[in-house]
N, C-alpha and C positions, 0 to 999 in steps of 0.2 A: 170709119175706124179700121185700123190696121191690127194685123195678128201680133201679140205680144207674147213671147214664150220666156217664162222665167227659169233659166238653167241654174242648176245647183253649182256652188264653188267646188273646185277640188279641194280635198282635205289639206295638203300643202298650203294652198291659197288661204283657205279659212284660217288655219294656223298662224300664217304669217300675218294676217290682218290684225288678229286679235293679240298677238304678241306686241306689234308694234303699237297698238292703242294702250296696252299696259305699261310698256316702257315709257312712252310719252307722258302718260298721266301719272304714274307713281315713281318714275325716275330710278327704277331698277328692273332686273330681269325676272321673269315669273318662274316660279319652281316647276311649272309644267303648264301643258294645254290639253284640254279635254273637250270632247264634243258629244252631243246627242242629237238624234234626228226628230223631225217632225214625223207625223204619221198621217196615213190616209186609211180609213176603214173600208175595207171591200164591202162588207155587209155586217149586220148585227148592231143596229142603232138604237140606243136607249135601252139595251139589254144588260148593260155591265152592272147598274145598280139594282137590277132585277134578278140578278144571280144567273143570267143566261150566258149565251155563247156570243163572241164577237170574233171577227176575222180580219185584223188590221195588217198592214205592212209598214216597215220603216221607210221614209222618204230619203232620197239622196240629199236633200235639203237639210243642213244641220245648223244648231247654234253652238257656237265656240265659246269656251271658257278658259282665260288664263288665270291662274291663281298663284298667290304667294302667302305662305304661312306667317301668321304674327304670333307674337308672345303675350299680347292682351286680348281683351274681348271686342275689340273694335273690328267692324266689317266695313271696308271702304269698297264703294261700287261704282263702276262707270261703264256705260253702254254706248256703242257706236250710233245706236238708235234714240239715244236721249242727248239733251244738251249739257246736263250739269252732273257732276259727281255727287254721290250720296254717301251717308255714313250712318251706320246703325251700331249701337251697343248691344252685342249679343246676349250680354247677362240681363237686360231690361226689355227684350223682346218678348212679345207675348201674341196670343191669337187675336183675330178680329174682335173688336168690342172691348178689349183690356186696354190698361194704360200704355201697354207696350206694342200697340199695334203698329204695324210697318206699312206705310202707304206705298201703293203703286207696284211697279215690277220687281222691286227689291224683296217684296215679300215671298216671291216664289224662291229666291235665293236663300235668304235669311232663314226662311220657314224649314229648309231642309236641314240646316245646321241646328236650328232649334229643335227639330224633332228627334235628330241624333242625340243632342244633349238630354233630352227629356227620357230618352231610352237608356241614358247611362254611358253613352259613348263620349270619349274625351276630345271634344271639338272646340277649339279655341277660335280667335278672330283670324280674320285673312283678308287680303286685298283681292279684288276680282275685276276682270275687265270681260265684257261681253259684246260679241257681234255675231250676227245671224243673217242666213239667206232663206230661213223659213218665212214664207209670207206671213205678215202679222194680221190677225182678224179674219183669216180665210177659213177658219174651221179645221186647220191642218195641225192643230195643238202645239203652236208656237210655245205655250206655256209649259207644256211637258218636255219639250225640247230644252227650255231654260232651267227648269228644276232639275231634269236628267242630267245636264252638263255640269251643273253644280254639283249634283249627287255622286257622280262617278269622280269628279275633281276631289271633292271632300274625302272620299272614301280612300283614295289614294295619299292624299296630302296628309292625313291624320293616321294613315296606316290601320284602317278599320277592317275587321274581319267580317265582311257582310256578303251575303249572296244577293243575287239580283231581286229575288222576291222582297227580301227584307228592304232593300234600297227603294223598290216600287213604293212600299208602303211609307217610307219616310216622305217620298215625293208627294204621295196622295195626301199625307198629312199636311204638307206645306201648301197645297192648293186649296184644301177643304178648311182648314183652321186658321191659316195665317193670311191667304189671299181670299177667303171667302168664296171660292168657286166650288160648288157642290159637284164636282166630277166623281164619276164611279170607279176609276181605275184602269180602264182599257187604255187610255192615252198613255198613261205612265208605263204601262206594262209593254206596249207596243215600242216606245222609245228605248227601253232598256232590255228588252227580251226578244225582239225579232231577230232574224238571221238573213243575210243576203241570199236572195233567190227564193225565199219562203214567205208565205204568210203565216201569221201566228194565230192559231185556233185557241182562244182563251177562254176557259171555263171560269166565269166570274165567281162561281160559288166557292170553289176550292183553290182558285187561281193557278191550277194546273194548265200546262200549255202542250201543244203539239204542233211541230213544224209541218206545213202543208206546202209541197213544191209549187212554186209560182213563177213560172218562166214564159212570159207571154211572147217575147221575142222569138223563141224557138218555134212558136206556132204562128208567126206573122201577124201578131196582134200587139196592140199597145193600150196601156191605160192612160187615158187623158184625163187630167184634173183641170176643171174649170173654175177659177176663182171669179165669182160673180162680182165681187166687189160690194154686195150688199152688206151692210154693217151686220157684224156677228158678235155676240157677247153672251157669256154664261153667267153673268153676275146681275142681270136685269131682273130677275125673278121668273121668267117664263119656263127656264129649265128647272128650276127649283119646284114650281107649281106642279110640272110633269111628274117629278120625282115623288112629291108628296101624294099625289093622287094614286100613284101605284102603290106607295106604302100603305095607304089607308085601304085600298081594295085587297091587298094582300091579306091585312088583318081581318077585313070582313069575310074573307074566303077561308081563313083559317090557316093559311100557308105562310111560311117565312119569306119566300120569294115568290113572284109571279112565275118564275121558271119552274116551280114545283107544281103548277097546274097541269093535269094529265088529261081532263075532259073540258075542252074550251067551251063547248056549248053549255054544259052543266054550269060552269062557273059564270057565263054570261047571263044564265037565267037567274042565278042568285044575287046579281048585282041589279039595283034599281036605277041607279043614276046612268044615263045615257053616255055621258062623258067618260065615267070610269069604264063602262062597257067597251068604248072604242079604244081607250088607252090600254086596256087588258088584251083586247084582240091583237092590236099591233105587236105588243110585246110577245105574246105566244106564237104568232104566226112568223115573226121575225127570227124568233129563236129556231123555228123549224126550217126556215129558208136559210139560215147561216149553216146549218147542219147540212142541208142538201148541197150547198155550194161547195163546202169542205169535201164531202163525198164525191162530187162531180169532178173537182181538181184532182183528187187523188186517182181517178180513174182515167185521166186525160180526156174526159168526155167532151161532147161538143160544146164550144164555148158560147154558142147561141143559146143553150139551155142555161148556162150561167148568166148570160145576159138577161135572160127572161126573168130570172129570180132577182136580178138587180132592178129591173124596172117595176116588178111587183113590190119590192121593198120600198121604192119611192112613192107608189101610190098610196101604200099603207101609211108612210110617214106624212104624206100630204093630207089624206083623208081621215085617218084613224087618230094619229098623233097631233096632227095640226102644227107641224113645225118647219113646214116649207114656206116659201114665199114666192112671189111672181118671178124674180130673177132665176130662182133655182129651177121653178117649172118650166120656165122658157129654155134654160140651158138643157134640161133634159129632153124635152119635146123636140128641140132643134137638133141635138145630137143624133136622136133616134131617127128624125127625118132625114138627116143627111148621110146616114149609113152605119151608125153604132148599132151593135147587136144587143145592147143593153145599157142604161143609164140610171143614175140615182143620186139624189142629194147625199152628201157624207158629213159625218160630224153632228154636232148638237142641233144644228138648223137655225131658223130665224136668221138667215143670211149665210154667209160662208161659201162653200165650194159643193160642186158636183163632180161625179166621176162618170166616165163613158168608156165602155169596153169596144174598141174599134179596131177593124182590119187595118194593118199597117198601111195598106195603099190608099187608105180613105182618111186618114188623120187630117191632112190638109183641108179636105172638104168640110169635114166637121168643124175645125176651127173657123173656117171661114163662114159657114152657115150660121154659127153661134154669134159671131161678131155682128153680122149683118142683122139677125134677129134683134140683137141688143140695141143696135142703132135704131132700127125701125120702131122699137117701143120706148126710145128715149132713156134707156138704162145707161149707167156708166160702163165704159169699156171693160170688157172682161180680159184676164190675163189667163195663160195657160201653162201647165207643167206636164211633161211627158216622162213618166216616172217608171221605175223598176223597183223591185223589193230589195232593201239596202241594209246597212249594218247597223247595229245598236250602238248605244253610247260606249264611248271608250276613250283612251288615251291617244293623244295626237302627237305630242313632243314632250 
């Protein structure tokens, strides 16, 4: 196996790609081009739907959307990642399980428009072309990049007076209700509210955010994303099962969210189900780790301490939350062996990606080590992204 690095497109290149696709498909120029990034979560996994803290950054890898307004309710969609054009009547579209259910990736786009109309905003039909360099199925929130790019485009296209928190809610509604993916909101917030050079400390209880300076290059470190190529999906029931267990545990403990727990030992003693105990232990300790990482970054503290907390997070996700897999464990273990100061799975789990906090001089060694370890265990060849905290969704042309 050789090392494969997936670089992000430049924004002019991404805009040009999607503009060409739009013109070739629909025979007209788009009214504009917008894009939104994927995200990687530094720490704070499965805390969003539990009212806790998360600390994501926006990736330089983005999904690009070219849109043109229509005078009817038809939505025509084309994606460079799919073979055929799709068409949906916005007036008839509805949530999963209704007669208006929208199949596949268009649900993430049409769902944003549907949510806007449900809230009373004057959104009509549109033509849209999509192209993306966000790795699909890697746990890097290609879905939030898709709904986010559509969301910023529709906001401008129809002249809507929306702030980013409102737009995040519409994108969440699209994923939860139209696509049937029970995400908690961290992904959409990262895609639309992160800033270049900063991690986003997101409080999922009140949706408040704090920008935390995050410039590893200035300290001769890199953030390495390892796409394990292990299949990743949030609609197969496992993610929903974890969420349901947490909801039931919160009810049993008499709190609105697990983030409200102030005495972990007392809470665990009140729970009789060992699975629920494990899930609660992960959530409460993960929130504490996320707060610690944010404080350490604000103080420009030793990155080895940040890395230690990353690794503790992985162990908790592996053992208490049980959302890791052999490929993710292998990536973390080998990255640490080859010189990373910390590593963890990132995203919802059950496949997807890991991250490693790596001194700049050892990035090559870590990538080589992971590739060799995957080959020795018969895993599919991984791919790598070397990333920095990048810009949120916005207009490109």
